[in-house]
KOLKOLNU-27309 format. One record per residue (C-alpha): residue number from 1; residue in three letters; x, y, z. Coordinates in steps of 0.001 Angstrom, whole numbers. Each point is the difference from the previous one (the first is absolute). Layout:
<node k="NUM" r="ALA" u="X" v="Y" w="Z"/>
...
//
This chain:
<node k="1" r="MET" u="23659" v="-22899" w="83878"/>
<node k="2" r="SER" u="1934" v="1554" w="-2720"/>
<node k="3" r="ARG" u="-1465" v="1271" w="-3539"/>
<node k="4" r="PRO" u="1874" v="-1530" w="-3035"/>
<node k="5" r="ALA" u="2085" v="2626" w="-1745"/>
<node k="6" r="ILE" u="-1271" v="1580" w="-3110"/>
<node k="7" r="SER" u="2241" v="894" w="-2937"/>
<node k="8" r="SER" u="-374" v="2786" w="-2568"/>
<node k="9" r="VAL" u="2197" v="-1883" w="-2070"/>
<node k="10" r="PRO" u="-2118" v="-2209" w="-3004"/>
<node k="11" r="PRO" u="991" v="-3075" w="-234"/>
<node k="12" r="GLU" u="2502" v="-1393" w="-2819"/>
<node k="13" r="GLY" u="-2209" v="-2288" w="-1542"/>
<node k="14" r="LEU" u="-3180" v="3086" w="-223"/>
<node k="15" r="HIS" u="897" v="2133" w="-2880"/>
<node k="16" r="THR" u="-3024" v="2649" w="-1190"/>
<node k="17" r="PRO" u="-402" v="-791" w="-3185"/>
<node k="18" r="PRO" u="912" v="2798" w="-2848"/>
<node k="19" r="ARG" u="-2274" v="2453" w="-47"/>
<node k="20" r="PRO" u="-2360" v="-1569" w="-2738"/>
<node k="21" r="LEU" u="-1906" v="3572" w="-476"/>
<node k="22" r="ARG" u="2833" v="1423" w="-1762"/>
<node k="23" r="ARG" u="604" v="-3219" w="-1867"/>
<node k="24" r="LEU" u="-3034" v="331" w="-1721"/>
<node k="25" r="THR" u="-319" v="3696" w="-901"/>
<node k="26" r="PHE" u="3439" v="-1065" w="-1801"/>
<node k="27" r="GLU" u="-1888" v="-2295" w="-2044"/>
<node k="28" r="LEU" u="-3020" v="1769" w="-861"/>
<node k="29" r="PHE" u="2239" v="2892" w="-1099"/>
<node k="30" r="GLY" u="2529" v="-2556" w="-2130"/>
<node k="31" r="ILE" u="-3771" v="-1516" w="-1097"/>
<node k="32" r="VAL" u="-1495" v="3681" w="-1275"/>
<node k="33" r="ALA" u="3203" v="1355" w="-1133"/>
<node k="34" r="LEU" u="-22" v="-3435" w="-2271"/>
<node k="35" r="LYS" u="-3331" v="253" w="-1496"/>
<node k="36" r="ILE" u="394" v="3473" w="-994"/>
<node k="37" r="ALA" u="3418" v="-319" w="-2259"/>
<node k="38" r="ALA" u="-1925" v="-3403" w="-976"/>
<node k="39" r="LEU" u="-2896" v="2633" w="-1340"/>
<node k="40" r="ALA" u="2499" v="2635" w="-1139"/>
<node k="41" r="LEU" u="1585" v="-2779" w="-2003"/>
<node k="42" r="ILE" u="-3579" v="-1278" w="-1251"/>
<node k="43" r="TRP" u="-377" v="3424" w="-940"/>
<node k="44" r="TRP" u="3073" v="1059" w="-1467"/>
<node k="45" r="VAL" u="-621" v="-3103" w="-2193"/>
<node k="46" r="VAL" u="-3508" v="234" w="-1466"/>
<node k="47" r="LEU" u="-1005" v="3332" w="1085"/>
<node k="48" r="ALA" u="2455" v="1997" w="-1094"/>
<node k="49" r="PRO" u="-771" v="2979" w="-2047"/>
<node k="50" r="GLN" u="118" v="-510" w="-3469"/>
<node k="51" r="PRO" u="2583" v="2602" w="-1915"/>
<node k="52" r="LYS" u="-2079" v="2889" w="-1409"/>
<node k="53" r="PRO" u="-948" v="-116" w="-3692"/>
<node k="54" r="ASP" u="1741" v="3028" w="-2015"/>
<node k="55" r="ALA" u="-2296" v="2480" w="26"/>
<node k="56" r="SER" u="1758" v="2725" w="-2133"/>
<node k="57" r="PRO" u="-1316" v="1624" w="-2906"/>
<node k="58" r="ASP" u="1887" v="-1257" w="-2338"/>
<node k="59" r="ALA" u="-180" v="-3872" w="1103"/>
<node k="60" r="ILE" u="-3887" v="752" w="-107"/>
<node k="61" r="ALA" u="312" v="1193" w="-3623"/>
<node k="62" r="GLN" u="1519" v="-2612" w="-1086"/>
<node k="63" r="ARG" u="-2155" v="-3051" w="1349"/>
<node k="64" r="LEU" u="-3139" v="2937" w="-1263"/>
<node k="65" r="ALA" u="1520" v="-597" w="-3680"/>
<node k="66" r="PRO" u="-745" v="-882" w="-3132"/>
<node k="67" r="SER" u="1912" v="-3101" w="-584"/>
<node k="68" r="ALA" u="1476" v="-575" w="-3080"/>
<node k="69" r="PRO" u="-1647" v="-127" w="-3133"/>
<node k="70" r="VAL" u="293" v="-4302" w="-1421"/>
<node k="71" r="SER" u="1353" v="-134" w="-3682"/>
<node k="72" r="PRO" u="-2597" v="-1319" w="-2422"/>
<node k="73" r="GLU" u="2871" v="-2490" w="-638"/>
<node k="74" r="ALA" u="-92" v="-1878" w="3081"/>
<node k="75" r="GLN" u="-3436" v="-239" w="158"/>
<node k="76" r="PRO" u="-1345" v="-3714" w="-1541"/>
//
């Protein structure tokens, strides 16, 4: 009785699939990066800090100064 020869070479038709875990990892990192970029863009457009008002003493004095008196000719 003869035993069949066992070959360590894989058959041509049988290919191992590319590493699915590595592909899934890249896809998840891509999704996370896109979400972070989208949230940063939304923050920049909607919630970006507004410019600070002028708080110098001259600007405050101008705002608090009384308005010029109205001439009697302008009143009805």
